[in-house]
C-alpha positions in Angstrom: 73.9 4.5 22.6 70.2 4.0 22.2 68.9 7.2 21.2 65.4 6.2 20.4 62.5 8.1 21.6 59.3 6.2 23.4 56.8 6.8 20.3 60.0 5.0 18.0 59.9 1.9 20.4 58.2 -1.7 19.0 54.8 -1.7 20.2 54.4 -4.3 23.3 52.2 -7.1 23.4 48.5 -6.0 22.8 49.3 -3.2 20.4 50.1 -0.5 23.4 53.3 1.4 23.1 55.5 2.1 26.2 53.9 4.8 28.6 56.0 7.8 28.4 57.8 9.5 31.4 56.5 12.8 31.9 59.4 15.6 32.6 57.5 16.7 35.8 60.8 16.4 38.8 62.7 18.8 40.0 65.3 17.5 38.3 63.6 17.7 35.1 62.4 21.7 35.6 65.7 22.6 36.0 67.5 20.9 33.5 64.9 22.6 30.8 65.1 26.1 32.4 68.6 27.1 31.5 67.1 26.2 28.1 64.7 29.2 28.2 65.1 32.4 26.6 64.7 35.3 29.2 61.4 36.6 27.6 59.5 33.2 29.2 59.5 34.7 32.3 57.3 37.2 31.7 55.0 35.4 29.5 51.1 34.9 30.9 48.7 32.6 29.4 45.4 33.7 27.8 42.2 33.2 30.5 40.3 32.1 28.0 42.7 29.5 26.7 43.1 28.1 29.8 39.3 27.4 30.4 39.0 25.9 27.2 39.2 22.2 28.1 37.0 22.7 31.1 33.9 24.8 29.1 34.0 22.4 26.5 32.4 20.1 28.7 28.5 19.6 27.1 27.3 20.2 30.9 29.0 23.3 31.3 27.2 26.6 30.6 30.4 28.8 29.4 29.9 32.4 29.4 33.7 32.7 29.0 34.9 32.6 25.7 33.9 35.5 22.8 32.5 32.6 20.7 30.2 33.3 18.0 27.5 31.0 17.6 29.0 29.1 14.5 25.5 26.9 14.3 24.1 29.9 12.4 25.9 29.7 9.3 24.1 27.4 7.2 25.8 23.9 6.1 24.3 23.7 2.7 25.8 26.9 1.9 29.0 25.7 3.7 28.7 22.6 1.8 27.9 24.2 -1.6 31.0 26.7 -1.1 33.7 24.2 -0.5 32.2 21.9 -3.6 32.7 24.8 -6.1 36.6 24.9 -4.5 37.1 21.2 -4.9 35.9 20.9 -8.2 36.9 24.2 -9.6 40.5 25.2 -7.7 41.5 22.8 -5.3 45.3 22.7 -6.7 45.6 26.6 -5.8 43.4 26.3 -2.8 45.7 23.5 -1.7 49.2 25.2 -2.3 51.1 28.2 -0.7 50.2 31.6 -1.2 51.0 35.0 -1.2 52.5 36.0 2.5 50.6 39.0 2.2 47.5 37.0 1.1 45.6 37.1 -2.6 44.7 40.3 -4.1 41.0 38.4 -4.4 41.0 38.1 0.2 42.3 41.7 -0.1 39.2 42.7 -2.2 37.1 41.6 0.2 38.4 42.5 3.3 38.2 46.3 1.4 34.5 45.2 1.1 33.8 44.6 4.9 35.8 48.2 5.6 33.8 49.7 3.2 30.5 48.9 5.1 31.8 50.8 8.2 32.5 53.9 5.5 36.4 53.2 5.5 38.3 53.5 2.3 41.6 51.6 2.1 44.1 50.8 0.3 44.0 47.4 -0.5 48.1 47.6 -1.1 48.0 48.7 2.6 45.8 45.1 4.2 48.1 42.2 5.5 46.0 39.0 5.8 46.7 37.7 8.8 45.7 33.9 10.8 43.4 35.7 12.5 42.9 38.9 14.3 44.8 37.6 17.3 48.0 37.2 14.6 47.8 40.7 13.3 48.0 42.8 17.3 51.2 40.0 17.4 52.9 41.2 14.3 52.2 44.8 15.0 53.7 44.0 18.1 56.4 42.1 16.9 57.3 44.6 14.9 57.4 48.0 17.0 58.2 46.7 20.6 61.2 46.5 21.7 61.6 45.3 25.8 60.8 47.9 28.0 59.0 50.1 25.5 56.1 51.5 26.8 52.3 50.6 25.5 49.4 52.1 26.1 45.7 50.6 26.6 42.6 50.9 28.0 41.9 49.4 31.5 40.4 46.9 31.0 41.4 45.7 28.1 41.1 42.7 25.4 42.4 39.4 27.5 43.5 38.2 24.8 45.9 41.0 24.3 47.7 41.1 27.6 49.8 37.9 26.6 50.9 39.4 23.9 52.2 42.5 25.5 54.4 40.5 28.4 55.6 38.6 25.5 57.3 40.9 23.8 58.0 42.7 27.3 56.6 46.0 26.7 56.1 48.0 29.8 52.0 48.2 29.1 50.5 51.6 30.9 46.3 51.3 31.3 44.1 54.2 31.2 41.2 54.0 32.9 38.1 54.2 31.3 34.0 54.9 32.2 30.6 54.0 30.3 31.8 56.5 27.2 35.1 54.5 27.4 38.8 55.6 27.5 38.8 58.8 29.9 41.2 61.1 27.3 42.0 63.3 30.2 43.6 60.3 32.1 45.1 59.2 28.9 46.9 63.1 28.4 47.9 63.4 32.5 50.1 59.8 31.1 51.4 61.1 28.5 52.4 64.3 30.5 54.1 62.0 33.1 55.9 59.7 29.9 57.2 63.4 28.6 58.8 64.0 31.8 60.6 61.0 31.9 61.7 61.1 28.4 59.6 58.3 27.7 57.6 58.2 24.6 55.1 55.1 23.8 55.5 53.3 20.7 51.5 52.9 20.5 48.1 53.1 21.7 46.2 50.0 21.5 42.4 50.1 21.6 39.2 48.3 21.1 36.6 51.4 20.4 33.8 50.1 19.7 31.4 47.9 22.0 35.3 47.1 23.6 36.1 43.5 25.0 35.6 43.2 27.6 34.2 46.3 28.6 31.4 46.1 26.7 31.6 49.8 25.9 31.5 52.8 22.9 34.3 55.2 22.7 32.0 58.4 22.4 32.5 60.4 19.5 34.5 63.9 21.1 36.9 61.0 23.0 37.5 59.5 19.1 38.2 62.6 17.6 40.6 63.8 20.1 42.6 60.6 20.5 43.5 61.1 16.7 44.2 64.8 17.3 46.7 63.5 20.2 47.8 60.7 17.7 48.8 63.4 15.1 49.7 66.4 17.7 52.3 63.7 19.3 53.2 61.3 16.0 52.0 58.5 18.2 50.6 55.3 16.0 47.2 54.4 17.7 46.4 50.6 17.4 42.7 50.3 16.5 41.0 46.6 16.8 37.3 46.4 15.4 36.1 43.3 15.1 32.6 44.0 16.5 31.9 47.1 14.7 28.7 45.4 12.5 27.3 43.7 15.4 25.4 46.7 16.8 22.0 46.0 18.4 21.1 49.5 19.0 22.3 53.4 18.4 24.1 54.8 15.9 27.2 54.2 14.8 30.1 56.0 14.9 33.3 57.0 12.6 36.2 54.6 13.2 39.7 56.0 14.3 40.8 55.1 11.0 38.5 56.8 8.7 38.8 59.8 11.5 42.7 59.5 10.4 42.9 58.1 7.0 44.9 55.6 7.8 48.4 57.8 8.7 48.6 57.4 12.4 46.1 54.4 12.9 46.8 50.4 12.4 43.4 48.9 11.3 43.0 45.3 12.9 39.8 43.2 11.3 38.8 39.8 11.7 36.1 37.0 10.1 35.5 35.6 13.1 32.9 37.5 14.5 31.0 38.1 11.1 31.8 34.9 9.4 34.0 31.9 11.2 36.9 31.7 13.6 37.3 28.2 12.6 38.5 29.5 9.5 40.9 31.9 11.2 41.4 34.8 8.9 41.9 38.1 9.9 44.4 41.6 8.9 46.1 44.3 9.5 46.1 47.8 7.6 49.0 50.3 7.8 50.6 52.7 6.3 53.3 51.2 3.7 56.3 51.3 5.8 54.9 49.5 8.4 52.7 47.1 6.0 56.5 46.0 4.6 57.5 45.4 8.3 54.6 43.4 8.8 54.8 41.1 5.7 58.6 40.7 6.7 57.8 39.8 10.5 54.3 36.9 8.9 56.7 35.5 6.7 59.2 34.3 9.8 56.0 33.2 11.2 54.0 31.0 8.8 54.7 31.7 5.6 51.2 32.6 4.2 47.6 32.2 5.9 46.1 29.4 5.0 44.8 29.3 1.3 41.9 26.9 1.6 40.5 29.6 4.0 41.2 32.4 1.8 39.5 30.4 -1.1 36.5 29.8 1.3 36.3 33.2 2.1 36.1 34.3 -1.8 33.6 31.9 -2.2 31.3 33.1 0.4 31.6 36.8 -0.3 31.1 35.7 -3.9 27.6 34.5 -3.4 26.8 38.9 -2.1 25.0 37.4 0.6 27.3 38.4 3.2 25.3 41.0 4.9 21.9 39.1 5.4 23.9 36.5 7.2 25.2 39.4 9.4 21.7 40.6 9.5 20.7 37.5 11.2 23.4 37.4 13.3 22.3 40.9 15.3 18.8 39.6 15.5 20.3 36.4 17.1 23.1 38.6 19.5 20.4 41.2 20.3 18.3 38.9 21.5 20.9 36.9 23.5 22.3 40.5 24.9 18.6 41.1 26.4 17.9 37.7 28.0 21.8 38.3 29.9 20.8 42.0 30.9 17.0 40.5 32.5 18.8 37.7 34.2 21.9 40.1 35.8 19.1 42.4 36.7 16.9 39.3 38.7 20.1 37.1 39.6 22.6 39.5 40.7 23.0 41.5 44.1 21.8 45.3 44.5 25.3 45.9 45.3 26.8 44.6 41.6 27.2 47.0 38.5 27.2 46.0 35.1 28.2 47.4 31.4 24.9 47.7 29.0 26.5 47.6 25.6 25.2 48.6 22.3 27.0 46.1 20.6 29.6 43.5 20.6 29.2 40.1 22.4 30.5 41.0 26.1 28.9 42.2 29.6 31.4 43.4 32.2 30.3 42.8 35.5 31.5 44.6 38.8 30.9 42.9 42.5 31.2 44.2 45.8 35.1 44.6 46.5 35.5 42.4 48.7 34.7 39.5 46.2 37.8 38.1 44.3 36.4 36.9 41.1 39.0 34.7 40.2 38.1 32.9 43.9 34.3 32.8 43.1 35.2 31.3 39.0 36.5 27.9 41.3 33.5 28.4 42.5 31.4 28.4 40.0 33.1 25.7 37.8 31.8 23.2 40.7 28.1 24.6 39.8 29.2 24.2 35.9 29.4 27.5 34.3 32.2 29.7 33.6 33.4 33.2 33.6 36.9 35.4 32.8 37.7 37.2 35.9 38.4 40.5 35.3 42.5 40.2 36.5 42.6 38.8 32.7 42.2 42.2 31.6 44.8 43.9 33.3 48.7 43.4 33.6 48.7 44.9 37.2 46.2 42.3 39.1 43.6 44.9 39.3 40.0 43.8 38.1 39.8 41.4 40.6 36.3 42.5 41.7 35.0 42.1 37.8 33.7 39.5 35.0 33.6 39.3 31.4 30.7 37.6 30.4 29.5 36.5 27.1 26.0 36.1 25.7 26.6 35.3 22.0 27.6 31.9 22.4 24.8 30.4 24.5 21.1 30.3 23.7 18.5 32.7 25.9 17.8 29.8 28.4 21.5 28.5 29.0 22.6 32.2 29.6 19.2 32.5 32.3 20.5 29.6 33.9 24.1 30.5 33.9 23.9 33.8 35.2 21.1 32.0 37.8 24.3 30.0 38.7 26.8 32.7 38.8 24.3 34.8 40.9 23.4 32.2 43.4 27.4 31.9 44.3 27.8 35.5 44.7 24.9 35.6 47.1 26.3 33.4 49.2 29.7 35.0 49.2 27.5 38.4 49.9 25.9 36.7 53.1 29.0 35.2 54.3 30.2 38.8 54.3 27.6 40.8 55.8 27.3 38.1 58.1 31.1 38.3 59.3 30.5 42.3 59.3 27.8 42.2 61.5 29.5 40.0 64.2 32.4 42.1 64.0 30.2 45.1 64.8 28.6 43.4 67.6 32.0 42.8 69.0 34.3 45.8 68.3 37.7 45.9 69.5 38.9 48.4 72.0 40.3 51.6 71.0 43.8 50.7 72.1 43.4 47.4 69.6 46.0 47.7 66.7 44.4 47.8 63.3 45.8 45.4 60.9 48.2 45.8 58.4 46.4 47.8 55.4 42.7 48.4 57.5 43.0 51.8 55.5 43.9 51.2 51.8 40.8 51.9 49.7 39.2 49.5 48.0 40.5 48.6 44.6 38.2 46.0 43.3 35.9 48.4 41.2 38.0 49.4 38.2 35.8 50.4 35.5 32.8 52.6 37.1 29.5 52.3 35.2 25.6 54.2 36.0 24.1 51.8 38.3 20.4 50.9 37.2 17.6 52.0 38.4 16.2 50.9 41.5 12.7 50.5 40.0 14.6 48.5 36.8 15.9 45.5 39.0 
């Protein structure tokens, strides 16, 4: 029997290969469905990755992704560093490396963490393929199906698919403009205690939270670390944005408050150097670190050696903090441009965060607007954002959106917000027209109310202080 695949067949006349049949019929789906692992039934896609193809089009203003502005990196510096690698270290840079990462890379990571007053032991560090792999390895190491994981609500949209893939029972704690509400966390922990359940870890982005843009207050940080110690619960601190501060005073990381006993720290070079090099890290107590290394061996053997050599060359020049300062100046201006545009173009019913750093603003619209539906309308106007539901595991967040201000120019940010505001305005106008008509023609008292009419609105999931009218 001929078992050759279509790509193995000889080319037809004219050099074209035969068209490969798409396996999309119902019988095809049924055939493959029986082969999938059970966990695939709970896997979720990443909202940001789903939008990549659309937002890569030049006519689309994307306020969706968490992209840093890599055009700010000097090309002559990149060329010089890669040339040195080619001339001096090409054989090693093109070879396999140790799973935990080169000692030189871990020394650089130690330097970056020290810039935020942390004192890690380089032996506790595992170099990963981006911060996303660090989170995946932590979940692979700690979570069995059904284990409880606690996260902020909303949480990093990229964490939701990871938690779902490992079949975690994810509980999300509400936030305000000072980050995770520790009182609600303690209530949840008491409920879990009563049910005889112990969470595997608490995941938090405490500084310039993604997507909320808020920062966990100092007293809340201290209490969170106390809770971890009292209950012997691990904290997973994700800190991609800590060095991108545009106002206010720095706060100690959870890792520095804890000393590394109960905090698993995650970092990345994606936001302060380049996401394309795909280098992040996890810093964990030795027993946990050993398991992370085993998990990484099974995943990809080692992080790109070429990228690690690039990091070594770049930091060897000793100018990395100057580059971060330049990024801060650029992003500070873009953040201001987005806040001005929101005040100009969004309806008075909307609220939004005003971050002191990071890359994101979280905006909440009137609760009768669903931002997943709104995105489809916005895309027709060639503008994109991340709907709020992507930051929850249970369908909340439908009235909110995440807006990124780092990847576009100030003019593009203003135009993008104007386009979104125009679409929102249409929805507000339609709603007000419909409700006014409803008020004119009231149903008789005997009319039955529709199911769920008394249900409270669920759109506003992250309350922020409303901007004073005179600032709008």
